[in-house]
C-alpha positions as a Markdown table, in Angstrom:
| # | Residue | x | y | z |
|---|---|---|---|---|
| 1 | Unk | 25.6 | 11.8 | 13.2 |
| 2 | Unk | 27.0 | 11.0 | 16.7 |
| 3 | Unk | 23.8 | 12.2 | 18.2 |
| 4 | Unk | 21.9 | 9.5 | 16.2 |
| 5 | Unk | 24.2 | 6.7 | 17.3 |
| 6 | Unk | 24.0 | 7.8 | 21.0 |
| 7 | Unk | 20.2 | 8.0 | 20.7 |
| 8 | Unk | 20.1 | 4.4 | 19.3 |
| 9 | Unk | 22.2 | 3.1 | 22.1 |
| 10 | Unk | 20.2 | 4.9 | 24.8 |
| 11 | Unk | 16.9 | 4.0 | 23.3 |
| 12 | Unk | 15.8 | 7.6 | 22.9 |
| 13 | Unk | 14.4 | 9.2 | 19.8 |
| 14 | Unk | 17.0 | 11.6 | 18.2 |
| 15 | Unk | 16.3 | 15.3 | 18.0 |
| 16 | Unk | 17.0 | 16.9 | 14.6 |
| 17 | Unk | 17.7 | 20.5 | 13.7 |
| 18 | Unk | 15.5 | 22.2 | 11.2 |
| 19 | Unk | 18.4 | 22.2 | 8.8 |
| 20 | Unk | 18.6 | 18.4 | 9.0 |
| 21 | Unk | 14.9 | 18.1 | 8.2 |
| 22 | Unk | 15.1 | 20.4 | 5.1 |
| 23 | Unk | 18.3 | 18.7 | 3.8 |
| 24 | Unk | 17.5 | 15.0 | 3.9 |
| 25 | Unk | 14.4 | 14.4 | 6.0 |
| 26 | Unk | 16.3 | 13.5 | 9.1 |
| 27 | Unk | 17.5 | 10.3 | 7.4 |
| 28 | Unk | 20.9 | 10.5 | 9.1 |
| 29 | Unk | 20.3 | 6.8 | 9.9 |
| 30 | Unk | 21.2 | 5.9 | 6.3 |
| 31 | Unk | 24.8 | 6.6 | 7.0 |
| 32 | Unk | 24.9 | 6.3 | 10.8 |
| 33 | Unk | 24.1 | 2.6 | 10.9 |
| 34 | Unk | 24.1 | -0.1 | 8.3 |
| 35 | Unk | 22.0 | -2.2 | 10.7 |
| 36 | Unk | 19.1 | 0.2 | 10.5 |
| 37 | Unk | 19.2 | 0.3 | 6.8 |
| 38 | Unk | 19.2 | -3.5 | 6.7 |
| 39 | Unk | 16.2 | -3.5 | 9.0 |
| 40 | Unk | 14.4 | -1.1 | 6.6 |
| 41 | Unk | 15.3 | -3.3 | 3.6 |
| 42 | Unk | 14.0 | -6.4 | 5.4 |
| 43 | Unk | 10.7 | -4.7 | 6.2 |
| 44 | Unk | 10.5 | -3.5 | 2.6 |
| 45 | Unk | 10.9 | -7.1 | 1.4 |
| 46 | Unk | 8.2 | -8.4 | 3.7 |
| 47 | Unk | 5.9 | -5.4 | 2.7 |
| 48 | Unk | 6.4 | -6.3 | -1.0 |
| 49 | Unk | 5.7 | -10.0 | -0.3 |
| 50 | Unk | 2.4 | -9.2 | 1.4 |
| 51 | Unk | 1.4 | -6.3 | -0.9 |
| 52 | Unk | 1.8 | -8.3 | -4.0 |
| 53 | Unk | -0.7 | -10.9 | -2.8 |
| 54 | Unk | -3.2 | -8.9 | -0.7 |
| 55 | Unk | -2.3 | -5.3 | -0.6 |
| 56 | Unk | -1.5 | -3.6 | 2.7 |
| 57 | Unk | 2.3 | -3.5 | 2.4 |
| 58 | Unk | 2.3 | 0.0 | 3.7 |
| 59 | Unk | 1.1 | -1.4 | 7.0 |
| 60 | Unk | 4.6 | -2.9 | 7.4 |
| 61 | Unk | 7.0 | -0.5 | 5.7 |
| 62 | Unk | 5.5 | 2.8 | 6.8 |
| 63 | Unk | 5.6 | 2.1 | 10.5 |
| 64 | Unk | 9.2 | 0.8 | 10.1 |
| 65 | Unk | 10.2 | 4.2 | 8.6 |
| 66 | Unk | 8.4 | 6.1 | 11.4 |
| 67 | Unk | 10.0 | 3.9 | 14.0 |
| 68 | Unk | 13.4 | 4.7 | 12.6 |
| 69 | Unk | 12.7 | 8.3 | 13.4 |
| 70 | Unk | 11.8 | 9.6 | 9.9 |
| 71 | Unk | 9.4 | 12.6 | 9.9 |
| 72 | Unk | 6.0 | 11.7 | 8.6 |
| 73 | Unk | 6.1 | 13.6 | 5.2 |
| 74 | Unk | 9.5 | 12.1 | 4.4 |
| 75 | Unk | 8.4 | 8.7 | 5.6 |
| 76 | Unk | 5.3 | 8.9 | 3.3 |
| 77 | Unk | 7.4 | 10.0 | 0.3 |
| 78 | Unk | 10.2 | 7.5 | 0.8 |
| 79 | Unk | 7.6 | 4.7 | 1.3 |
| 80 | Unk | 5.8 | 5.6 | -1.9 |
| 81 | Unk | 9.0 | 5.4 | -4.0 |
| 82 | Unk | 10.0 | 2.0 | -2.7 |
| 83 | Unk | 6.4 | 0.8 | -3.0 |
| 84 | Unk | 6.1 | 2.1 | -6.6 |
| 85 | Unk | 9.3 | 0.2 | -7.6 |
| 86 | Unk | 8.0 | -3.1 | -6.2 |
| 87 | Unk | 4.5 | -2.6 | -7.6 |
| 88 | Unk | 5.9 | -2.0 | -11.1 |
| 89 | Unk | 7.4 | -5.5 | -11.1 |
| 90 | Unk | 4.4 | -7.3 | -9.6 |
| 91 | Unk | 2.1 | -5.5 | -12.0 |
| 92 | Unk | 4.2 | -6.6 | -15.0 |
| 93 | Unk | 4.1 | -10.2 | -13.7 |
| 94 | Unk | 0.3 | -10.2 | -13.3 |
| 95 | Unk | -0.2 | -8.6 | -16.7 |
| 96 | Unk | 1.9 | -11.4 | -18.2 |
| 97 | Unk | 0.3 | -14.4 | -16.4 |
| 98 | Unk | -3.2 | -13.3 | -15.3 |
| 99 | Unk | -6.1 | -12.0 | -17.3 |
| 100 | Unk | -6.1 | -8.5 | -16.0 |
| 101 | Unk | -9.0 | -6.5 | -17.4 |
| 102 | Unk | -7.1 | -3.4 | -18.3 |
| 103 | Unk | -10.1 | -1.2 | -19.3 |
| 104 | Unk | -11.8 | -1.9 | -16.0 |
| 105 | Unk | -8.6 | -1.4 | -14.0 |
| 106 | Unk | -7.8 | 1.9 | -15.8 |
| 107 | Unk | -11.3 | 3.2 | -15.2 |
| 108 | Unk | -10.9 | 2.5 | -11.5 |
| 109 | Unk | -7.4 | 4.0 | -11.6 |
| 110 | Unk | -8.6 | 7.3 | -13.1 |
| 111 | Unk | -11.5 | 7.5 | -10.6 |
| 112 | Unk | -9.1 | 6.6 | -7.7 |
| 113 | Unk | -6.8 | 9.4 | -8.6 |
| 114 | Unk | -9.7 | 11.9 | -8.6 |
| 115 | Unk | -11.0 | 10.5 | -5.3 |
| 116 | Unk | -7.5 | 10.5 | -3.8 |
| 117 | Unk | -7.1 | 14.2 | -4.6 |
| 118 | Unk | -10.5 | 15.0 | -3.1 |
| 119 | Unk | -9.7 | 13.0 | 0.0 |
| 120 | Unk | -6.4 | 14.7 | 0.5 |
| 121 | Unk | -8.1 | 18.1 | 0.3 |
| 122 | Unk | -10.8 | 17.1 | 2.8 |
| 123 | Unk | -8.1 | 15.7 | 5.1 |
| 124 | Unk | -6.6 | 19.2 | 5.4 |
| 125 | Unk | -9.7 | 20.5 | 7.1 |
| 126 | Unk | -11.3 | 17.4 | 8.7 |
| 127 | Unk | -9.6 | 15.3 | 11.3 |
| 128 | Unk | -8.9 | 11.7 | 10.3 |
| 129 | Unk | -10.7 | 10.5 | 13.4 |
| 130 | Unk | -14.0 | 11.3 | 11.7 |
| 131 | Unk | -13.5 | 8.5 | 9.3 |
| 132 | Unk | -11.2 | 6.2 | 11.2 |
| 133 | Unk | -14.1 | 5.3 | 13.6 |
| 134 | Unk | -16.1 | 3.6 | 10.8 |
| 135 | Unk | -13.1 | 1.6 | 9.4 |
| 136 | Unk | -13.0 | -1.2 | 12.0 |
| 137 | Unk | -16.6 | -2.3 | 11.4 |
| 138 | Unk | -15.9 | -2.2 | 7.7 |
| 139 | Unk | -12.9 | -4.4 | 8.1 |
| 140 | Unk | -14.9 | -6.9 | 10.1 |
| 141 | Unk | -17.6 | -6.9 | 7.4 |
| 142 | Unk | -15.0 | -7.5 | 4.7 |
| 143 | Unk | -13.5 | -10.4 | 6.7 |
| 144 | Unk | -16.9 | -12.0 | 7.3 |
| 145 | Unk | -17.9 | -11.9 | 3.7 |
| 146 | Unk | -14.4 | -13.2 | 2.6 |
| 147 | Unk | -14.1 | -16.1 | 4.9 |
| 148 | Unk | -17.7 | -17.0 | 5.7 |
| 149 | Unk | -18.2 | -17.8 | 2.0 |
| 150 | Unk | -15.8 | -20.6 | 1.1 |
| 151 | Unk | -16.0 | -20.0 | -2.6 |
| 152 | Unk | -15.5 | -16.3 | -2.4 |
| 153 | Unk | -12.8 | -15.4 | -4.8 |
| 154 | Unk | -11.9 | -19.0 | -5.6 |
| 155 | Unk | -13.4 | -19.1 | -9.2 |
| 156 | Unk | -13.5 | -16.4 | -11.8 |
| 157 | Unk | -17.1 | -15.6 | -12.8 |
| 158 | Unk | -16.6 | -12.4 | -14.8 |
| 159 | Unk | -18.0 | -12.4 | -18.3 |
| 160 | Unk | -18.1 | -9.7 | -20.9 |
| 161 | Unk | -17.8 | -6.1 | -19.5 |
| 162 | Unk | -20.9 | -4.0 | -19.7 |
| 163 | Unk | -21.6 | -0.3 | -19.1 |
| 164 | Unk | -22.7 | -1.2 | -15.6 |
| 165 | Unk | -19.3 | -2.7 | -14.8 |
| 166 | Unk | -17.4 | 0.5 | -15.8 |
| 167 | Unk | -19.8 | 2.5 | -13.6 |
| 168 | Unk | -19.1 | 0.2 | -10.7 |
| 169 | Unk | -15.3 | 0.4 | -11.4 |
| 170 | Unk | -15.5 | 4.2 | -11.4 |
| 171 | Unk | -17.6 | 4.3 | -8.2 |
| 172 | Unk | -15.3 | 1.8 | -6.4 |
| 173 | Unk | -12.2 | 3.7 | -7.5 |
| 174 | Unk | -13.7 | 7.1 | -6.5 |
| 175 | Unk | -14.7 | 5.9 | -3.0 |
| 176 | Unk | -11.6 | 3.9 | -2.2 |
| 177 | Unk | -9.4 | 6.6 | -3.7 |
| 178 | Unk | -11.1 | 9.1 | -1.4 |
| 179 | Unk | -10.3 | 6.8 | 1.5 |
| 180 | Unk | -6.7 | 6.6 | 0.3 |
| 181 | Unk | -6.2 | 10.3 | 0.1 |
| 182 | Unk | -8.0 | 10.9 | 3.4 |
| 183 | Unk | -6.7 | 8.1 | 5.6 |
| 184 | Unk | -4.9 | 5.4 | 3.6 |
| 185 | Unk | -4.1 | 2.1 | 5.4 |
| 186 | Unk | -5.2 | -1.0 | 3.5 |
| 187 | Unk | -6.3 | 0.7 | 0.3 |
| 188 | Unk | -5.1 | -2.1 | -1.9 |
| 189 | Unk | -6.8 | -4.7 | 0.3 |
| 190 | Unk | -10.2 | -2.9 | -0.1 |
| 191 | Unk | -9.7 | -2.6 | -3.8 |
| 192 | Unk | -9.0 | -6.3 | -4.2 |
| 193 | Unk | -12.1 | -7.1 | -2.2 |
| 194 | Unk | -14.2 | -4.8 | -4.3 |
| 195 | Unk | -13.0 | -6.4 | -7.5 |
| 196 | Unk | -14.0 | -9.9 | -6.2 |
| 197 | Unk | -17.3 | -8.7 | -4.8 |
| 198 | Unk | -18.4 | -6.4 | -7.6 |
| 199 | Unk | -17.2 | -8.3 | -10.7 |
| 200 | Unk | -16.8 | -11.9 | -9.6 |
| 201 | Unk | -13.1 | -12.0 | -10.3 |
| 202 | Unk | -11.1 | -14.7 | -8.5 |
| 203 | Unk | -8.5 | -13.4 | -6.1 |
| 204 | Unk | -5.6 | -13.7 | -8.5 |
| 205 | Unk | -7.3 | -11.7 | -11.2 |
| 206 | Unk | -8.6 | -9.2 | -8.6 |
| 207 | Unk | -5.1 | -8.7 | -7.3 |
| 208 | Unk | -3.8 | -8.2 | -10.8 |
| 209 | Unk | -6.3 | -5.4 | -11.4 |
| 210 | Unk | -5.6 | -3.9 | -8.0 |
| 211 | Unk | -1.9 | -3.8 | -8.8 |
| 212 | Unk | -2.5 | -1.7 | -12.0 |
| 213 | Unk | -4.6 | 0.8 | -10.0 |
| 214 | Unk | -2.0 | 0.9 | -7.2 |
| 215 | Unk | 0.8 | 1.5 | -9.7 |
| 216 | Unk | -1.0 | 4.5 | -11.3 |
| 217 | Unk | -1.7 | 6.1 | -7.9 |
| 218 | Unk | 1.8 | 5.4 | -6.7 |
| 219 | Unk | 3.4 | 7.0 | -9.8 |
| 220 | Unk | 1.3 | 10.1 | -9.1 |
| 221 | Unk | 2.3 | 10.2 | -5.5 |
| 222 | Unk | 6.0 | 9.7 | -6.3 |
| 223 | Unk | 5.8 | 12.7 | -8.6 |
| 224 | Unk | 4.1 | 14.8 | -6.0 |
| 225 | Unk | 6.5 | 13.9 | -3.1 |
| 226 | Unk | 9.5 | 14.1 | -5.4 |
| 227 | Unk | 8.7 | 17.6 | -6.6 |
| 228 | Unk | 8.2 | 18.6 | -2.9 |
| 229 | Unk | 11.6 | 17.2 | -2.1 |
| 230 | Unk | 10.1 | 14.9 | 0.5 |
| 231 | Unk | 12.0 | 11.7 | -0.5 |
| 232 | Unk | 15.3 | 10.3 | 0.7 |
| 233 | Unk | 16.4 | 8.6 | -2.5 |
| 234 | Unk | 19.2 | 6.6 | -1.0 |
| 235 | Unk | 17.0 | 4.8 | 1.5 |
| 236 | Unk | 14.1 | 4.7 | -1.0 |
| 237 | Unk | 16.2 | 2.9 | -3.6 |
| 238 | Unk | 17.7 | 0.5 | -1.0 |
| 239 | Unk | 14.2 | -0.4 | 0.2 |
| 240 | Unk | 12.9 | -0.4 | -3.4 |
| 241 | Unk | 15.3 | -3.2 | -4.4 |
| 242 | Unk | 14.2 | -5.3 | -1.5 |
| 243 | Unk | 10.5 | -4.5 | -2.2 |
| 244 | Unk | 11.0 | -5.5 | -5.9 |
| 245 | Unk | 12.3 | -8.9 | -4.7 |
| 246 | Unk | 9.3 | -9.3 | -2.3 |
| 247 | Unk | 6.8 | -8.3 | -5.0 |
| 248 | Unk | 8.3 | -10.6 | -7.6 |
| 249 | Unk | 8.3 | -13.6 | -5.2 |
| 250 | Unk | 4.8 | -12.9 | -3.8 |
| 251 | Unk | 3.2 | -12.3 | -7.2 |
| 252 | Unk | 4.6 | -15.7 | -8.4 |
| 253 | Unk | 3.1 | -17.4 | -5.4 |
| 254 | Unk | -0.2 | -15.7 | -5.9 |
| 255 | Unk | -0.4 | -16.6 | -9.6 |
| 256 | Unk | 0.4 | -20.2 | -9.0 |
| 257 | Unk | -1.6 | -20.7 | -5.8 |
| 258 | Unk | -4.6 | -18.4 | -6.4 |
| 259 | Unk | -7.2 | -18.0 | -3.6 |
| 260 | Unk | -5.6 | -20.8 | -1.6 |
| 261 | Unk | -2.5 | -18.7 | -1.1 |
| 262 | Unk | -4.0 | -15.2 | -1.3 |
| 263 | Unk | -6.9 | -15.6 | 1.2 |
| 264 | Unk | -4.8 | -16.3 | 4.3 |
| 265 | Unk | -2.5 | -13.4 | 3.5 |
| 266 | Unk | -5.7 | -11.3 | 2.9 |
| 267 | Unk | -6.8 | -12.2 | 6.4 |
| 268 | Unk | -3.4 | -11.3 | 7.8 |
| 269 | Unk | -3.6 | -7.8 | 6.3 |
| 270 | Unk | -7.1 | -7.3 | 7.7 |
| 271 | Unk | -5.7 | -8.2 | 11.1 |
| 272 | Unk | -2.8 | -5.8 | 10.7 |
| 273 | Unk | -5.2 | -3.1 | 9.7 |
| 274 | Unk | -7.3 | -3.6 | 12.8 |
| 275 | Unk | -4.1 | -3.5 | 15.0 |
| 276 | Unk | -3.0 | -0.3 | 13.2 |
| 277 | Unk | -6.4 | 1.4 | 13.7 |
| 278 | Unk | -6.4 | 0.3 | 17.4 |
| 279 | Unk | -3.0 | 1.8 | 18.0 |
| 280 | Unk | -4.0 | 5.1 | 16.3 |
| 281 | Unk | -6.8 | 5.6 | 18.8 |
C-alpha cells in the first residue's frame, strides 16, 4: 500500500505483483487514498449524466479507471458494474415518462447481444486497428446528419411498427452490437442515432429505447466479468452510487428538455469519441 502512495506522490505508475492482480485487480487505491476514490466517483457521476442523455459515458469513466492504474480487464469489469447500476435507474425513468417501444428495443437488444458475442470472438484474432480506422469518418457522418438537419430528432414521427421495423431493429442491433464487442466506445451514441434515423423517433424516445438495449447488454457483461472475478466490487459500488445519481438527473433533464437538451450533449460525446480514437492511434 505504501508503494501506491509513494507512486502517487512521485507521479509514477505503481508496479503490482501478480498476487495483487489476482486478488483485487490492483485496486489498492481504494484503501490507499480516499481522494482517488472520490475522483472516480466524480467521474462516474459525470459519466452517468452524459450517458443518460446521449450515451458514451464509458468515454469518461473507463479512462478514469485506467488512469488510476487499474489493469484493463478489471477496469472493464468494474466499469460495467457501475454503468449497469446507473443505467437501471435511467431506464426505469425513461420507461415511466417516455413512450419506449419495448418490442423494438428488445429485438435490438437480443440482436446486439448476439453481435457483441461475435465481435468479441473476432477481436481475439483481429487487431482493433482494422476497424478503428473507419470509425472517425463514421462519427463525422453522424455529426453532419444530426446537426445539418435542424429538425433531426426534434419530433417523433414513428407510427405503427411493421415487420420492416423489426428487421431494421435486429440489423442495427447486430451491427452495433458487433462493434461493441469488437471495439466499444460510443455504442450507446450510435444506437440512439440509429433509432432516430431508422424509425423517426425523437431524441428522448430514441434514448429511452437505447437505455433498454444498453441495460440488457450491461447485465450480460456484468455476469461475464463477475464470474471471471474481474470486478472490484467496493470501487464498483462506490462509483455505481454516483453513476445512479448522474443517470437519474440526466434522464430527468432529457425527458423534460428533449432534443434541445440532448443534441448538444450528443455533439459533446461525438467530440469525445473523436479525441479518444485520435489518442488510441
